[in-house]
C-alpha positions as CSV (number, residue, x, y, z in Angstrom):
1,M,15.9,9.3,9.6
2,V,17.5,6.6,7.5
3,Q,16.0,5.8,4.1
4,V,16.1,2.2,3.0
5,A,15.4,1.0,-0.5
6,L,13.3,-2.1,-0.9
7,P,14.7,-4.9,-3.1
8,S,13.3,-4.3,-6.6
9,N,12.8,-8.0,-7.2
10,A,11.0,-8.7,-3.9
11,D,7.4,-9.9,-3.7
12,P,4.9,-8.7,-1.2
13,A,5.6,-11.5,1.3
14,E,9.3,-10.9,1.2
15,V,8.8,-7.2,1.8
16,Y,6.4,-8.0,4.7
17,A,9.1,-10.2,6.2
18,I,11.6,-7.3,6.0
19,G,9.2,-5.2,8.0
20,V,8.8,-8.0,10.6
21,A,12.6,-8.3,10.8
22,L,12.8,-4.5,11.6
23,A,9.7,-4.4,13.8
24,D,11.7,-4.4,17.1
25,L,13.2,-1.1,16.2
26,R,9.8,0.4,17.1
27,Q,10.3,-0.5,20.7
28,A,13.5,1.6,20.6
29,G,11.5,4.6,19.5
30,V,12.3,4.3,15.8
31,L,9.5,5.3,13.4
32,L,9.2,2.9,10.5
33,V,7.5,4.5,7.5
34,G,6.5,3.0,4.1
35,S,6.0,5.5,1.4
36,G,4.5,4.6,-2.0
37,S,1.3,4.9,-3.9
38,L,-1.9,2.8,-3.6
39,T,-2.4,3.0,-7.4
40,H,0.3,3.9,-9.8
41,N,-0.4,3.6,-13.5
42,L,1.7,6.3,-15.1
43,M,1.0,5.2,-18.6
44,E,-2.6,6.3,-18.1
45,F,-1.6,9.4,-16.2
46,F,0.8,10.6,-18.9
47,G,-1.6,9.5,-21.7
48,G,-4.2,12.1,-20.7
49,R,-2.7,14.5,-18.1
50,P,-5.9,14.8,-16.1
51,A,-6.5,17.7,-13.7
52,I,-5.4,17.1,-10.1
53,D,-9.0,17.1,-8.9
54,A,-10.3,14.9,-11.7
55,P,-12.7,12.2,-10.3
56,A,-11.1,8.8,-9.7
57,D,-11.3,6.3,-12.5
58,P,-13.7,3.4,-11.5
59,Y,-10.8,0.9,-11.5
60,V,-8.9,3.1,-9.1
61,Q,-11.9,3.3,-6.8
62,A,-12.4,-0.5,-7.0
63,F,-8.8,-1.3,-6.2
64,S,-8.6,1.3,-3.4
65,A,-11.8,0.1,-1.8
66,W,-10.6,-3.6,-2.0
67,V,-7.4,-2.7,-0.2
68,W,-9.2,-0.7,2.5
69,E,-11.7,-3.6,3.0
70,A,-8.9,-6.2,3.3
71,L,-7.1,-4.0,5.8
72,Q,-10.3,-3.6,7.9
73,A,-10.8,-7.3,7.8
74,G,-7.3,-8.1,8.8
75,D,-6.9,-10.2,5.6
76,L,-3.2,-10.4,5.2
77,P,-3.3,-13.5,2.9
78,S,-5.5,-11.6,0.4
79,L,-3.3,-8.5,0.5
80,L,-0.1,-10.5,-0.1
81,D,-1.8,-12.2,-3.1
82,Y,-3.3,-8.9,-4.3
83,R,-2.2,-9.6,-7.9
84,A,-4.6,-12.6,-8.1
85,R,-7.4,-11.3,-5.8
86,A,-7.7,-7.5,-6.1
87,P,-9.9,-6.0,-8.9
88,Q,-7.8,-4.5,-11.7
89,A,-4.5,-5.2,-9.9
90,M,-2.4,-5.2,-13.0
91,R,-4.0,-2.0,-14.2
92,A,-3.7,-0.3,-10.8
93,H,0.0,-1.5,-10.4
94,P,1.7,-2.5,-13.7
95,T,4.7,-3.1,-11.4
96,D,4.9,-3.7,-7.7
97,E,7.4,-1.2,-6.4
98,H,5.0,1.6,-5.5
99,L,2.7,-0.7,-3.5
100,L,5.5,-2.7,-1.7
101,P,6.0,-0.1,1.0
102,L,2.5,-0.9,2.3
103,F,3.7,-4.5,2.9
104,F,6.8,-3.2,4.7
105,A,4.6,-1.1,7.0
106,L,2.3,-4.0,7.7
107,G,5.2,-6.2,8.6
108,A,6.8,-3.5,10.7
109,A,3.6,-3.3,12.7
110,R,3.4,-7.1,12.8
111,W,-0.1,-6.6,11.4
112,P,-2.6,-8.2,12.0
113,D,-1.0,-10.3,14.7
114,A,0.1,-7.5,17.0
115,G,-3.4,-7.1,18.5
116,P,-6.7,-5.3,17.9
117,A,-5.3,-2.0,16.8
118,P,-7.1,-1.2,13.6
119,V,-5.6,0.3,10.5
120,Q,-6.7,4.0,10.4
121,A,-7.0,6.0,7.3
122,I,-5.1,9.3,7.4
123,T,-6.4,10.3,4.0
124,R,-8.3,8.5,1.3
125,E,-8.1,10.5,-1.9
126,T,-7.2,10.3,-5.6
127,Q,-5.3,12.8,-7.6
128,Y,-5.1,13.1,-11.3
129,R,-7.8,10.5,-11.8
130,Y,-5.3,7.6,-11.6
131,L,-3.2,8.1,-8.5
132,S,-4.8,6.9,-5.2
133,M,-2.9,8.7,-2.5
134,D,-4.6,6.8,0.4
135,S,-2.4,6.9,3.6
136,Y,-2.8,4.7,6.6
137,A,-1.6,4.6,10.2
138,I,-0.9,1.0,11.2
139,G,-0.5,-0.2,14.8
């Protein structure tokens, strides 16, 4: 396994393009993984220190549901423009770096252009009220 850091100043479309550029490695048996967090507002997390099993805040539920629905619809343009289109995007992600791995994984799978393989949820859960830990298998 080789860990690669994403450029901190990249936008979702640039990170998607990095994934596309590395997509052929999959044919050589290389597993490409993006690891981040679907929501990541640590100011709120540290402000209240909720229990690990605290119910998800409504904005976390709304943002997570929006991403899931966009994935199910194959709506890459909306996902790449999530800052303008997703509910509570700035609150869910004050900065992009923890969501960018999703765009890398989508690009690495050449999603949605690679065919009919849907995005599958591995888990859809929230921890500590503010941290959506949704995980997906793509392609």
